[in-house]
Structures are given as C-alpha cells and as structure tokens.
C-alpha positions as CSV (number, residue, x, y, z in Angstrom):
1,M,8.5,-1.0,-4.7
2,R,7.2,-0.6,-1.2
3,A,4.0,1.4,-0.8
4,I,3.7,3.6,2.3
5,Q,1.0,5.1,4.5
6,P,2.8,7.9,6.3
7,Y,-0.1,9.0,8.5
8,F,0.0,5.6,10.3
9,A,3.5,6.3,11.5
10,L,2.7,10.0,12.1
11,S,-0.1,9.0,14.5
12,A,2.3,6.9,16.6
13,S,5.5,7.4,18.6
14,K,6.9,4.0,17.4
15,Y,6.2,2.1,14.2
16,Y,7.6,-1.4,14.0
17,K,8.4,-2.6,10.5
18,R,9.6,-5.9,9.0
19,E,10.4,-5.5,5.3
20,L,10.2,-8.6,3.0
21,T,11.3,-9.4,-0.5
22,K,9.1,-12.4,-1.3
23,H,5.6,-13.8,-1.3
24,G,4.3,-10.5,-2.8
25,I,4.6,-8.8,0.7
26,S,6.0,-5.4,1.0
27,H,6.3,-5.2,4.7
28,I,4.6,-6.1,8.0
29,Y,4.0,-3.4,10.6
30,E,2.7,-2.7,14.0
31,Y,2.0,0.6,15.7
32,K,0.0,2.1,18.6
33,S,-2.1,5.1,18.0
34,D,-0.9,8.0,20.2
35,L,-3.7,10.4,19.1
36,S,-5.2,12.5,21.9
37,S,-8.6,11.1,21.2
38,D,-10.5,8.8,18.9
39,L,-9.9,10.5,15.5
40,H,-9.6,9.8,11.8
41,T,-6.3,8.9,10.3
42,L,-5.7,9.7,6.6
43,V,-4.8,7.0,4.1
44,V,-3.5,7.9,0.7
45,P,-3.6,6.0,-2.7
46,D,-1.0,3.3,-2.7
47,A,-2.3,0.7,-5.2
48,S,-1.9,-1.9,-2.4
49,I,-3.9,-4.2,-0.3
50,D,-3.5,-4.1,3.5
51,I,-4.6,-6.7,6.0
52,L,-5.3,-4.9,9.3
53,F,-5.9,-6.2,12.8
54,D,-6.9,-4.2,16.0
55,L,-4.8,-5.9,18.7
56,T,-6.3,-4.0,21.5
57,D,-10.0,-4.9,21.0
58,Y,-10.6,-8.1,19.2
59,S,-14.3,-7.3,18.9
60,Y,-13.2,-5.1,16.0
61,K,-13.1,-7.5,13.1
62,P,-9.9,-7.5,11.0
63,Y,-10.3,-6.4,7.4
64,A,-8.7,-6.4,4.0
65,A,-8.5,-2.8,2.7
66,G,-7.8,-2.0,-1.0
67,S,-6.2,1.1,-2.2
68,V,-8.2,4.3,-2.0
69,L,-8.3,6.6,-5.0
70,Q,-8.0,9.8,-3.1
71,S,-7.0,10.8,0.4
72,T,-9.6,9.2,2.8
73,A,-10.1,9.3,6.6
74,I,-10.4,6.0,8.5
75,D,-11.4,5.5,12.1
76,T,-8.5,5.2,14.6
77,K,-8.9,4.5,18.3
78,K,-6.8,6.2,20.9
79,D,-4.2,3.9,22.5
80,H,-5.2,1.0,20.2
81,K,-2.4,-1.2,18.8
82,Y,-2.7,-2.2,15.2
83,F,-0.9,-5.0,13.3
84,G,-0.9,-5.0,9.5
85,V,0.4,-6.6,6.4
86,R,1.0,-4.5,3.3
87,F,1.4,-6.2,-0.1
88,V,3.4,-5.1,-3.1
89,P,1.3,-2.7,-5.3
90,G,-1.1,-4.6,-7.5
91,V,-0.7,-7.9,-5.7
92,V,-3.7,-9.9,-4.2
93,P,-2.7,-12.4,-1.5
94,D,-3.6,-15.9,-2.5
95,F,-5.6,-16.6,0.6
96,L,-8.1,-13.9,-0.3
97,D,-11.0,-14.5,-2.6
98,G,-11.3,-11.8,-5.2
99,R,-9.3,-9.8,-7.7
100,F,-7.5,-6.6,-7.0
101,K,-10.4,-4.6,-8.5
102,D,-12.8,-6.2,-6.0
103,F,-10.8,-4.5,-3.1
104,L,-10.2,-1.2,-4.9
105,D,-11.5,1.7,-2.8
106,N,-13.2,-0.9,-0.6
107,T,-12.9,-2.5,2.8
108,I,-14.0,-6.1,3.4
109,E,-14.2,-7.9,6.7
110,L,-11.4,-10.5,6.6
111,E,-13.7,-13.4,7.6
112,A,-15.8,-12.7,4.5
113,C,-12.9,-13.2,2.1
114,L,-10.5,-15.4,4.0
115,R,-9.9,-18.9,2.7
116,K,-8.5,-20.3,5.9
117,R,-10.0,-18.9,9.1
118,D,-7.6,-20.0,11.8
119,L,-5.3,-17.0,11.2
120,I,-7.1,-14.7,13.4
121,N,-7.0,-17.0,16.4
122,R,-3.3,-17.7,15.9
123,L,-2.4,-14.0,15.8
124,N,-4.4,-13.5,19.0
125,D,-2.1,-16.0,20.7
126,A,1.2,-14.5,19.5
127,K,2.9,-12.2,22.0
128,T,5.5,-10.1,20.3
129,F,5.7,-8.3,17.0
130,L,8.1,-10.9,15.6
131,N,5.9,-13.7,16.9
132,K,3.1,-12.2,14.9
133,V,5.3,-11.8,11.8
134,E,6.3,-15.5,12.0
135,T,2.7,-16.6,12.6
136,F,1.4,-14.7,9.6
137,L,4.2,-15.9,7.3
138,S,3.6,-19.5,8.4
139,F,0.0,-19.1,7.5
140,Y,0.7,-17.4,4.2
141,N,3.2,-20.0,3.0
142,D,0.4,-22.6,3.3
143,K,-1.8,-21.3,0.6
144,N,-3.5,-22.3,-2.6
145,K,-3.3,-20.4,-5.8
146,P,-6.8,-19.3,-6.9
147,S,-8.0,-20.6,-10.2
148,W,-8.5,-17.2,-11.8
149,K,-4.7,-16.6,-11.7
150,N,-4.2,-18.0,-15.2
151,S,-2.0,-17.2,-18.2
152,T,-3.7,-13.9,-18.9
153,Y,-3.2,-12.9,-15.3
154,D,0.5,-13.6,-15.8
155,I,0.6,-11.1,-18.7
156,Y,-1.1,-8.5,-16.5
157,S,1.2,-9.3,-13.6
158,Y,4.3,-8.8,-15.8
159,A,2.9,-5.4,-17.0
160,R,2.3,-4.4,-13.4
161,K,5.8,-5.3,-12.4
162,C,7.2,-3.2,-15.3
163,I,5.2,-0.2,-14.0
164,N,6.4,-0.8,-10.5
165,N,10.0,-1.2,-11.5
166,S,9.9,2.0,-13.6
167,K,8.5,3.9,-10.6
168,G,5.4,4.7,-12.7
169,L,7.4,6.3,-15.5
170,I,7.0,3.7,-18.2
171,R,4.5,4.7,-21.0
172,V,1.7,2.4,-22.3
173,N,3.3,2.3,-25.7
174,E,6.5,1.2,-24.1
175,L,4.6,-1.6,-22.3
176,E,3.2,-2.5,-25.8
177,S,6.7,-3.0,-27.1
178,E,7.9,-4.8,-23.9
179,L,5.0,-7.3,-23.8
180,N,4.3,-7.5,-27.6
181,Y,0.6,-7.0,-26.9
182,S,-1.5,-4.1,-28.1
183,V,-2.3,-1.1,-25.9
184,R,-6.0,-2.1,-26.2
185,Y,-5.3,-5.6,-24.9
186,I,-3.2,-4.3,-22.0
187,N,-5.9,-1.9,-21.1
188,K,-8.4,-4.8,-21.2
189,L,-6.3,-6.8,-18.8
190,F,-5.9,-3.9,-16.3
191,N,-9.6,-3.4,-16.4
192,E,-10.2,-7.1,-15.8
193,Y,-7.8,-7.6,-12.9
194,C,-6.9,-4.3,-11.5
195,G,-9.8,-2.0,-12.0
196,L,-7.5,0.9,-12.9
197,S,-6.2,1.9,-16.3
198,P,-2.4,1.5,-16.8
199,K,-2.1,5.3,-16.7
200,A,-4.1,5.6,-13.5
201,Y,-2.1,2.8,-11.8
202,S,1.2,4.4,-13.0
203,N,0.2,7.8,-11.5
204,I,-0.4,6.2,-8.1
205,I,3.0,4.4,-8.3
206,R,4.7,7.7,-9.3
207,F,3.0,9.5,-6.4
208,Q,4.2,6.8,-4.0
209,T,7.8,7.0,-5.0
210,T,7.6,10.7,-4.8
211,L,6.1,10.5,-1.3
212,D,8.9,8.1,-0.3
213,Q,11.6,10.5,-1.5
214,L,10.0,13.4,0.4
215,N,10.1,11.3,3.6
216,R,13.7,10.1,3.1
217,E,15.0,13.4,1.8
218,P,12.9,16.2,3.4
219,N,15.4,18.9,2.4
220,N,15.7,17.9,-1.2
221,S,14.5,20.7,-3.6
222,F,11.2,20.4,-5.3
223,T,12.9,21.0,-8.6
224,N,15.1,17.9,-8.2
225,I,12.0,15.8,-7.1
226,C,10.1,17.0,-10.2
227,E,12.9,16.0,-12.5
228,A,13.5,12.7,-10.8
229,H,9.8,11.6,-11.1
230,G,9.0,12.9,-14.6
231,Y,6.7,15.8,-13.7
232,Y,6.5,18.5,-16.4
233,D,6.9,21.3,-13.8
234,Q,6.3,22.1,-10.2
235,A,2.7,23.1,-10.9
236,Q,1.9,19.6,-12.1
237,F,3.7,18.1,-9.2
238,I,1.9,20.2,-6.7
239,R,-1.5,19.6,-8.3
240,E,-1.1,15.8,-8.4
241,F,0.4,15.7,-4.9
242,K,-2.5,17.7,-3.5
243,K,-5.0,15.5,-5.3
244,F,-3.7,12.4,-3.5
245,T,-3.0,13.9,0.0
246,T,-5.1,17.1,0.2
247,K,-1.9,18.9,1.1
248,T,0.7,20.7,-0.9
249,P,4.3,19.2,-0.9
250,A,5.5,22.2,1.2
251,V,2.8,21.6,3.9
252,Y,3.5,17.9,3.9
253,R,7.3,18.5,4.2
254,K,6.8,20.7,7.2
255,L,4.7,18.0,8.9
256,V,7.4,15.4,8.3
257,N,10.1,17.6,9.6
258,T,8.3,18.8,12.8
259,S,7.1,15.2,13.7
260,N,10.6,13.6,13.5
261,Y,9.0,11.1,11.1
262,S,12.1,9.0,10.4
263,D,12.8,8.5,14.1
264,K,9.5,6.7,14.7
265,F,10.6,3.6,12.7
266,I,12.0,0.4,14.4
267,F,13.1,-2.1,11.8
268,Q,13.1,-5.8,12.9
C-alpha cells in the first residue's frame, strides 16, 4: 500500500521516486515546483506521515507532516526543490517522538521531534537524489524503537496492516474475527495510537487506492472503479471523492489526462 499525493507531481515537470518495501517506508521522492509563482499545493488525506525538506532554501526548516483529514492547501515556492520521505499508511518512523495521532492533521518542525539531529546536515551535503536516498536510509537504519511500541501497539499494527492489505474494504467485525479481539477493544487501540476510528482510517485507504487506480487507468469507467472499491453506487463514490479532493472524479480525471501525469515520474 503506497499512499500518493498527486498534486506534488502535478506541480512539477519531473518527479523522482524510489519505492521501497521495508522499514515502513513507502517511497522517497524529489521534485522541483514549476508553478508560475508562489502558490498553494493541495494535499489530500493519505493516512501517512511525510518528512519534507526544502532543498533550495535551508532557512525553511524541514518538518514532519501527518495526514490531513480533508483536502488542504500548503505553501509551495516557485522553483524550489523538495525532498521527501513518505511512510506506509499508519506507520510512525522510529526516529520521531510521538504516536501517529500526534501528527494527524498536524505539521511539526523536524527538529522538535527528531531523536538524532545530524540528519539535516548530512542531507545538505548529499549531491544527487540517490545520494540523498542513501543518506536517509543510512540514518534510518540506525534507530531505536520507542518504548511506547509495546505488545498492544503490535495488535493495533496488525489490524492496520489488515486494513491496508484489504485496500480499506475489510469490515470491523471481520477484524474482530481475524484478531480475536472485540470491536470495542479494536476501536480503543485505534483511538490510542492512530487518532482515527478503524472505519475512518479504512475510508482514507479506500480513497487512496481509488485515486491510484484513476491515475494509472484514466480511461477506466467509473462503474468499474465503483465495483472494484466497494462503493454502493456512483453517487457515493463521487460524494466521498469530492470530500477528500474538492473535485469530482470527472474533473480530476481531466486534470490527470491534460497534464500527462504519468510521464512526470522518473523511477530510480
């Protein structure tokens, strides 16, 4: 499960991306804003934490950004290059102090929550995108597990993985059977660690997988997409999609098609 922020790529001519399958990292990315002026870039709910650095002006402090709960505008500087690390939905990187719910709908300066503070200087010294990827991974591998990640966290983590693997389609009563814990207890764990109910978290995961399919298959019918992602009908699909993006699926699809979205990506 890889969360996406399509408007980052839409604001750039090239979007460098390195996908990973370990350490709780979804992917590492870099892009240069090609906006005509300093504007806002939209971010959408993704149930993920991003670490973001402005590589053009180091006076802008790097920050950890949790998932927004609805489409939100963030400041983007013209011609600035950004380097970011996106974690798998629901994962908190071990070098940060705080639980997932502490970052939810929140942005925190990295220095305020960073356990080891030499990362920023090391990234400043790296020259290429792959150098920065290697620098970050070297830093991330040298980490200490926070004490609050205990046995109850492991139960929550397994439930979260079940939701991610089901693409947000598993029901809470199915989680109850899978985990052999009551719905009430599962809700308690999500409230304690995530800050979202299992249902709210699942809705964001379903939205993300739907968004990904729209990006990969821009000509697929909305009927097929509704069926694939468990929407009752197109009305529900449109309503939930607009809730998270402020756009209808049709308007978003047109934006993807006219911007040559898929051609912007450079995988390394």
